[in-house]
N, C-alpha and C positions, 0 to 999 in steps of 0.2 A: 120680155127684156125691159120694155118702158116702165113697167111697175117697179122693177128692181132699181132702175135709175132714180125713180122718184123716191124710193125708200131711202137710197143713199143720200140724195140731195137733202131730203127732210132731216135725215140723221145728222148730217154735217151742220145744218142750221141749228138744230137743237144743241148739238155739242158746242158749237161757237157761243150761242146765247147762254148756255149753261154755265160755261167757263167765265164768260163776261160777268154774269151776275155773282158768281162765287167770287171772282177777284174784286169786283166793286165792294161787296159786302165785307169780305174779310180784311181788305186792304184799309177800309174806313175804319174797322175796329183797331187795326194795328196803328194807324195814325193817331188814334185817341191816346195811345201810350208813347207817341213821338219816337217811333222806331226809324232809323236812317233808311234812305232809298236802297242802299245796297242790300242790307238785310232783307227789306221788304221784297226786293227783286229775287234774292236767293230762297226766300221762303214762301211768303204769301203768293206773289205773282207767279213764281216757278211751279209751286206745288198746285196752284189753281188752274194754270194753263195745262198742267200734265194730268188734270183730272180726266179728260176724255180717254188718254191712254189707260189710266187706272180702270175705269169702268169697263172700257172695251176689252182689255187684257183679262181682267178678273171674270168677266161674263164669258168670254171666249174659252178660257181654261175650264170653267164649271161646265161648259157645254161640250168639252172634249174637243175643241178646235185649237190644239196647241200650236200648230203652224201660224194661226192668226194672232195668237196671244203673244208668241215670241216675235213673229215677223213685225208686229205693231210697234214694239218697243225698240227692236233693232233698227228698223226703218226710220223710226221717229228719231233716234240718237243720231243717225246718220244726217238725216234731213235737218235737224237742228243746227248742226255745225256747218255742213256743206252747203245748204240752200239758205237758211235763216240767217246764221252769223255772216256768211258771205254776203248776202243782200244787204244786211244792216251795215256792214263795213263799207260796202260799195257806195250806199247812199250818204253815209257820212263816217269819217274815220272815228274809232271808238277809243275813248281813253280807258286804260286798264289800271286797276288798283294794284299795288304791291301785294296786298292780302290775297287777291285773286290768284296771282302768279305763284305764291308761295303756299297757298292752302287749298283754295277751291279747285282749281284746274288739276293739281296733283291728285286730289281725292277723286275727281272725275275719272282721271286716267286709271287709277287704282280700281275703281269700281267697274269700269269697262274691261280691263284686262282679266279681272276676276270672273266677270260674267263670261267672257270669251272662253276662258279655261274650263269653266263648268259646262259650257255647251258644246265642247269638242266631241263629246259622245253623242250628241243629238238629243239630249234630254236634260230636264232640270228637276231633281228630286227634292223631296221635303227637306233632307238634311241641308241640301245646298241653298233652298229657299231660307231656311233658318239663318244661315250664315249670312246671306244678302240682307235679310231683314234686320239682323242684328247690327250690320254695318250701318244701315240706314238710321237706326235709333241712335247709334253714337254720334254720327254726323248731325242729326237733328238736335241732339243735346248740345253739341258744340255751337251750333247756330243759335240755339235758344240762349245759351250763356253769353254769347256775343250780343244778342239783342237786348239782354238784361243790362249790360255794360253800357249799351248805347241808348237806353231808355232816356227820354228827355232831350235827345239830340234834335237840332232843327231838321225839319223834313222839307224837302224840295217839292213844291207843288208840281203835279204832273199827271201821270198816266193812269187811267182806269180807276179813277178815285183815290189815287195815292196822295193826292193834294187836298182831298176834301176831308173835313173834320166830322162828317157824319151828321148833317143837320137834322135829319129825321130822327136821330136818337138810336140807341142800341137795338131797339125792337125792329127798326126798318133795316139795319144792317144784317140782323139775324134772319129776317124774312128773305132778304136777297139771297143770303147763303142758301137756305132751304129750297128756294125756288130754283137756284142754280143747280143743286144737287138732283132735284127731281128731273129737270131737263136733261142732265147728264145720263141719268139712268135710262130714260126713254130713247135718248139719241144712241146710246151705246147698243142697245138691244136691236134698234132698227138696222144700225150699221152692220152688225155682225150677220143678221139675217141677209141683208142685201149683198154683202161680201160672199158669203157662202153660196148664195144663188148665182152670182155672177161667175164665180170660180168653176161651178158645176156646168153653166151653160156654155162658157167659153173653152171649157177644157183644160184650164190652167190651174195649178196647184194653189191650194190656200195660202202657202207661204208667199207666193208671187203677189197675190192681192194684198196680203198682210204687209209685205215690204213696201208696196207702192200706194195703193188706193187708201187703205186703212191707215197707214203710217202718216202720209201726207195730210189725209183728212183730219186725224186727231192732232196734228201739229199746227192746224190753222190758228189756234189761239196764240201759240208761240210766235207764228208768223206775224200776226197782226200786232201783238204786243211789242215785240223787239224792234220791228221796223218803224213803228210810230214813235217808240222811245228814242231810237237813233235820230230820226228826223228832228225831234224836239231837243236833241242834245243830252238826253238823259242816258248816258252810256252805262252807268251803274245798274239801271233797271234792265236795259237791253241785254248786257252781257250776264248779269246775275240771273236773268230769267232762263237763259240757254243752259249755262252750267248747272244751275240748281235743277232745272228739268232733267237733264241727262243722268244726274246723280239719283233723282227721285225715281226715274224710270228703271235704271239698272238695278238699284238696291231696293227701293221700296215696292214698286209695282210687281216686278217679277219675283221679288222676295216673297211678298204676300200671296201672289197668284199660285206660285209653286208650292207654298206651304199648305195652302188650302187644298190644291190638287196638283200632283206632279204633271209637268208639261212635256210633251214629246214634239220635237221639231224636225220631222224627217226631211222636210223641204228646205231647211236652213243648212247652208253649206259653209265650208271654210272661207270662202271668198266674202260672204256677208259679214262674217266676224272680223275678217281682216280689214275691210272697208271701215267698220265702226271702230276698231282699235286704232287704225291709221289715222281717221279724222280726229280722234280725241288727242293723240300723240302730237299730231301736227299743230293743234291749237296753242300748245305751250310755246314752242319757239316764235310763233307768229305774235303771241301777246307779250313776250318778253322783249321784242325789238322796240326799244324806245317807249315801252309800256303804252304802245298804240297799236290798234288793228288798222292797218292802212288799206286805201282802196284797191291796190294791186293785190294784196293778200286776200281780200274779199273776191276778187276775180278768180284768183287760184282756186279757193274753195268751191265757187260755182262751177268751175271747169271740171273739177275732180267729182263734184255731185253729178254733173252731167255724164261723165264718164261711168260712174256706178250706174246710173239708169240705163245707159246703153248696154252695159254688161248684163243687167238683169233681162233686158228684152231679147238679146242675142242668144243668151244661155238657156 
């Protein structure tokens, strides 16, 4: 048991370090083209902090651990809104852009509901994976178009290198990206082995471990990024990171994973999907009220996330 805990601890350290390096390198490259903070938050930061979920779900799917692959993404999406967005809003009210309410959040809701419908039969096939992945490609194209329009816009100095101009040059930025990807690969492998070992030793299902330990562990980069951004008053990066991560998780990660190998989630039930969809839907009215996420709304999200964890443990 001690060895398994060491493996998981080391894996989480590698995943966090890998995401940190990936975000620093890629965001420094983005700043060279003077992309706005909101676009950086929705793309570079969001995809970078979701890299642990990508590596873990892809490796778990290839290893035949569908419950971990699916539980990782479902649990992470619930954690992103319930725990991370709730905590960020509690620390400091978050300013919400009109574009976020009109486009980004509805896309997140659509992606979440589509994934929930696909998973009602307990599996995600290749055809469904292709549909999800196609949706992600369309969304990525829209973001790329937005980034092209905003190229040359002033960039607010800030988080994880987004305010740095890459003083070491392109070579250094690319080396950070490469090192981050390597750390993510090793970390994902260790986390899956540790999670499977703990589920067997404790006699609990892989889905439970995926929805809790793995999901929260792979969400550590989002937690660190969004809370620090909120404290620094960078609402664009904080909110964009969470919304972009949820879209990437649902469409990109599970789309790619199930296209490579169909996934079965026998331990994933309707309540997990209901909580995931409910949190996504709740984000819209909270963000539309005065285009601010207020502290009391953050408290509501945190309480609901606590209720979800209580449901998992008692069921």
